[in-house]
VMD Tcl script that draws the C-alpha trace (Angstrom):
set ca {
  {-5.04 1.14 -3.13}
  {-4.53 -1.41 -0.28}
  {-2.45 -4.57 -0.94}
  {-2.91 -7.42 1.37}
  {0.39 -9.43 1.44}
  {3.06 -10.41 3.91}
  {5.98 -7.95 4.30}
  {8.72 -10.06 2.76}
  {6.92 -10.67 -0.49}
  {9.25 -8.78 -3.27}
  {6.04 -8.74 -5.03}
  {4.97 -5.60 -3.06}
  {8.17 -3.72 -3.43}
  {8.10 -4.45 -7.12}
  {4.54 -2.97 -7.75}
  {5.05 0.26 -5.53}
  {8.17 0.71 -7.45}
  {6.87 0.60 -10.68}
  {3.80 2.83 -9.77}
  {6.39 5.05 -8.62}
  {8.01 5.29 -11.90}
  {4.91 5.80 -13.80}
  {3.33 8.29 -11.27}
  {5.96 10.49 -10.04}
  {3.57 12.69 -8.40}
  {2.06 10.51 -6.23}
  {2.99 9.67 -2.64}
  {2.86 5.75 -2.25}
  {3.00 4.57 1.78}
  {4.13 1.00 2.53}
  {2.61 0.04 5.85}
  {2.51 -3.08 6.97}
  {-0.14 -4.30 9.90}
  {-1.52 -7.07 11.33}
  {-5.30 -7.94 10.31}
  {-6.83 -7.42 13.81}
  {-5.85 -3.61 13.44}
  {-8.97 -1.35 13.28}
  {-6.63 0.96 11.22}
  {-6.21 -1.57 8.02}
  {-9.54 -1.12 6.78}
  {-10.20 1.30 3.29}
  {-7.97 4.55 3.03}
  {-10.32 6.78 4.61}
  {-8.28 9.93 2.82}
  {-9.88 8.98 -0.45}
  {-13.04 7.26 0.51}
  {-16.75 9.19 0.27}
}
mol new
graphics top color blue
foreach p $ca { graphics top sphere $p radius 0.5 }
foreach p [lrange $ca 0 end-1] q [lrange $ca 1 end] { graphics top cylinder $p $q radius 0.2 }
display resetview
């Protein structure tokens, strides 16, 4: 899942925490980047 937002947005941290509680076996990574970063597109590890 990709979320566009500001790193200071408390909603992002709450979303990750809620997801971790409901899916404890899933690895969650939060990464902040600029939209000009070419690697900030879809997660290539899950793309077809």
